[in-house]
Structures are given as structure tokens and as C-alpha cells.
N, C-alpha and C positions, 0 to 999 in steps of 0.2 A: 342738180343741187341736192345734196343729201344732208342739209344743215337745217335742224329744226330750232335754231336759236332765235332769240328776240330780234337780233339784227337781220337774220334771214327773213323773218316775218315782216319786218319793216320794209325790207327791199321788195317783198312780194306785194305789199300794199302800194308801193310806188309803181310797180309793174301793172297792177290792177288799174290804177288811175290812168297810166299812159296808154295801155291797150284799150281801155274803155273809151277814152276820149277820141282815140283814133279809129274806133270800131274795128279793131284787129281781132276778128272772130276766131282765127286759128289759135292765137295765144290765149284769148279768154277761155276757149274751150279747155285748155290745160289747167287754168286756174279755178274755173267753176267745177265743182264736184258733180258727178253724174246725177246725184240725188239732191242738188241744191233746191232750197225753197227760198223765194224772195217775197217778203210781205212789205207792202208800202201802205202806210196810213197817212192820208192827207189831212189838211187842216179842217176840212169839212166832215171828217169822220168816215170817209169812204176807205175801205180796206180792199186792196188788190193783192192777190196771191198768185205768183207765177212760178212755173217750173223752169228748168234750164233753157229749153228751146224757146219758150215764149219770152223769157227775160232777155236772152241774147238777141232775139229778133227786135225787141223793143229798143235795146241799146243801139243796134245797127241803124235803125230808123232815126233815133234821136240824134245821133252824131253824124249822120249823112250830111255831107257838104259843110261840116263845121271845121273850124281851125282848132286842133287839139290844144295848142298852147294857151288858148283863151279860156280853157275850162279846167285848169289844173289847180285852182285854189282849193286848199284843204287845211283843216286844223285837226290834228290828231289829239284827242283828249286822253286816251288811254290805249295802251298796247301791252298785252300780257301774254305770256306763254307758260303753260303748265303741262310739261311732257309733250304729248302729241296734239295737244289742244291749244289754240290761240284765239284771242279775242281782240278786236279793235273797235273803239268808239271814235268816230270821225265825223266832222262836218264838211260838207261839200257844197259848192255852188255850181250847178250844172243844168243844162237845158233838157231835163227829163220830166215829162208831165206838165210842161209849161215853157214859156220863153226862157226863163231863168228861175230855177228853184233853189232854195236853201234846204238841204237835206241832211238830217242827222241819221247816220248809219251805225247800226250795231251789227258787226260782222263776225261770225263764228268761222274759224278755220280748223281744219284737220290736217295733220301731217301724215300723208298716205302716199304710197308709191314714190317715195323719195322727194316729195315736194309739198308745199303748203297749198291747200285747196279750200275754197270757200264752200261751206256746207249750208250756211243760212245767212240771210241779210234781213234785218228788221229795220225799216226806214220810216222816218216821219218827214213828210214833205210839206213845204209851204212856199208861197211866192217869196222871192228875194226882194225885200223892200228897197234895197239899194239899187236894184236893176230898174226900178220904175222911174 
């Protein structure tokens, strides 16, 4: 794909969710930039910062033995493109950091090497009260 349009970014977000929930490490490796930084702040104020390898290992473990279709809930609040930069603000309900967490994600994308890649995620995680 050599399309850096808003529609292409939206499609990449859908791919990100699909490959994440199915723990498809080969495809995630193409979406996550080599220098990605993921910061997760939980409701207790604990900040965890991960690099690409550590983040992908955490996702692989979190979605091991899970049914991907059960974890596709998402609400996109904002999706913007400015040249080779993109940003998505999205809410997700996924089993990362707990049995089921409600996570607000601020995701920065860079269009590089002919594709959208995630360069940074800043997340706020809290237990999903509806899952209790």
C-alpha cells in the first residue's frame, strides 16, 4: 500500500485491531515502527513504558488462547492525517493488563516505507465496569 490517505489510515487501524486480537506477530511487526514507544498509565497512576519487542511479547501473551472476534469492540473518537503523520484517538475493551480493560489509546502513525506505522501509543487503562 502506498496510500497515506485518511481512508488508508482507517484501514490500518482495523488491521491493527485484527492482528492484535489474533496475536499475528508477523503482521504486527510490519505495523509497529522499529522505534515504537508504548506508554500505559493505569487508573492507580502506574506508568509502564515498553519498546517494540516487549510490547509485542505482552500482546502475544494477552491474546494467547483468546477468540479474536470477542475483542474487536472499538470506538474511534478522532482520526486525522497531516501529510505523512496520522493520529487516532480510540477506545477499546480488551484483556490487556487485566481480565477485561477499557483502554483509551492515543496512537501516532508515520507513513514510512510505503505504509502507515505506529510510532507511539499513549494509553490509559482501567477495569471495564461492564465486564464485572
